[in-house]
C-alpha positions as CSV (number, residue, x, y, z in Angstrom):
1,M,0.0,0.0,0.0
2,F,2.8,2.4,0.9
3,K,4.7,1.6,-2.3
4,K,1.6,2.4,-4.3
5,F,1.3,5.8,-2.5
6,I,4.9,6.7,-3.1
7,F,4.7,5.6,-6.8
8,S,1.5,7.7,-7.2
9,L,3.1,10.7,-5.5
10,T,6.2,10.4,-7.7
11,A,4.1,10.2,-10.8
12,V,2.1,13.3,-9.9
13,M,5.3,15.2,-9.2
14,A,6.8,14.2,-12.5
15,L,3.7,15.2,-14.4
16,S,3.7,18.6,-12.6
17,L,7.3,19.2,-13.7
18,V,6.4,18.4,-17.3
19,V,3.4,20.8,-17.2
20,M,5.6,23.5,-15.6
21,A,8.2,23.1,-18.3
22,Y,5.5,24.1,-20.9
23,D,4.1,27.0,-19.0
24,D,4.7,30.5,-20.4
25,A,7.5,32.4,-18.7
26,E,7.2,36.1,-17.9
27,L,10.5,38.0,-18.0
28,V,10.6,41.7,-17.1
29,G,13.5,43.8,-18.2
30,V,15.1,46.0,-20.8
31,I,15.2,45.0,-24.5
32,V,18.6,45.2,-26.1
33,D,20.4,44.0,-29.1
34,K,22.6,40.9,-28.8
35,A,25.9,42.7,-29.7
36,C,25.5,45.1,-26.7
37,A,24.0,42.5,-24.4
38,T,27.0,40.2,-24.7
39,G,29.5,42.9,-24.1
40,K,30.9,43.2,-27.7
41,V,30.0,46.9,-27.8
42,D,29.8,47.9,-24.1
43,K,32.8,46.8,-22.1
44,Q,31.2,47.8,-18.8
45,A,31.3,45.4,-15.9
46,D,27.5,45.5,-15.3
47,L,26.0,44.6,-18.7
48,Q,22.5,44.9,-17.4
49,T,23.0,48.5,-16.4
50,A,24.8,49.1,-19.7
51,A,21.8,47.6,-21.5
52,A,19.4,49.9,-19.6
53,N,21.5,52.9,-20.7
54,E,21.4,52.0,-24.4
55,T,19.3,54.5,-26.4
56,K,16.3,53.3,-28.4
57,A,17.9,54.8,-31.6
58,C,21.1,52.7,-31.0
59,I,19.2,49.4,-30.5
60,L,17.0,50.1,-33.5
61,M,20.0,50.6,-35.9
62,L,19.9,48.1,-38.7
63,S,23.2,46.4,-37.7
64,C,22.0,46.1,-34.0
65,V,18.5,44.7,-34.9
66,N,20.2,42.3,-37.3
67,S,22.4,40.9,-34.5
68,G,19.2,39.8,-32.8
69,L,17.2,41.2,-29.9
70,G,16.6,39.9,-26.4
71,V,15.7,41.0,-22.9
72,Y,18.0,41.5,-19.9
73,S,16.1,40.2,-16.9
74,G,17.4,39.2,-13.5
75,G,21.0,39.7,-14.5
76,K,20.7,37.3,-17.5
77,Y,20.3,37.9,-21.2
78,Y,17.6,35.9,-23.0
79,E,17.7,35.9,-26.8
80,F,14.5,36.2,-28.7
81,D,13.3,34.0,-31.6
82,Q,12.4,35.6,-34.9
83,N,8.9,36.4,-33.8
84,G,10.3,38.0,-30.7
85,N,12.7,40.1,-32.7
86,T,9.7,41.5,-34.7
87,L,7.6,42.1,-31.6
88,A,10.5,43.7,-29.7
89,K,11.3,46.1,-32.6
90,A,7.6,47.2,-32.7
91,A,7.5,47.6,-28.9
92,L,10.7,49.7,-28.9
93,E,9.4,51.9,-31.8
94,K,6.1,52.4,-29.9
95,S,7.8,53.3,-26.6
96,K,8.0,57.0,-25.7
97,K,11.1,56.4,-23.6
98,D,14.5,57.0,-25.2
99,K,16.2,54.5,-22.9
100,G,15.6,52.4,-19.8
101,A,12.1,51.3,-20.9
102,K,11.0,48.0,-19.2
103,F,9.0,45.4,-21.0
104,K,7.2,42.2,-19.9
105,V,8.0,39.4,-22.3
106,T,5.9,36.2,-22.3
107,G,6.9,33.0,-24.0
108,K,8.6,29.7,-23.6
109,V,12.2,29.7,-22.5
110,T,14.4,26.8,-23.8
111,D,18.2,26.9,-23.3
112,G,18.2,30.7,-22.8
113,K,16.2,31.4,-25.9
114,V,12.7,32.7,-25.8
115,A,9.9,31.7,-28.2
116,V,8.1,35.0,-27.7
117,T,4.3,35.1,-27.6
118,G,3.9,38.7,-26.4
119,I,5.7,41.9,-25.4
120,E,4.3,44.9,-23.6
121,E,5.9,47.9,-21.9
122,V,5.5,48.2,-18.2
123,E,6.1,51.1,-15.8
C-alpha cells in the first residue's frame, strides 16, 4: 500500500514538472540587441546596467537589430526567436522612452532562448 502511494506521488510530481516546463515564462527587463548584451559593444562590468542605458535609436540601428534582440532580466540575457525580434522592434518603436524602458516578455524559454508570444511595456 505504501509503495503504491509513493509511486503515485512520484508520478504526480513528475507530471507537474512536465506541465511547468511548458508554461509561459514572464520576463521583465530591458530590450537590447545581442551585440550590446553580450559585451561586444559595451565593455562595462555590469552589462544589465549598460543595456538599460542604451538608447532606443542605437538598439534600432539596422546592424543592431540584425544581430538579434533579447531581454535582460534578473541579470541574465535571454535571446528572442524571430517572432520575438519582430515584436521587440515594434514595442521599442512604440515606446515613448528613449532609454531604460522596461518590458514584460511572455513566451517559452528553452536553453536561454525565448519563443516569444507577447511583449508589452510596463512602468
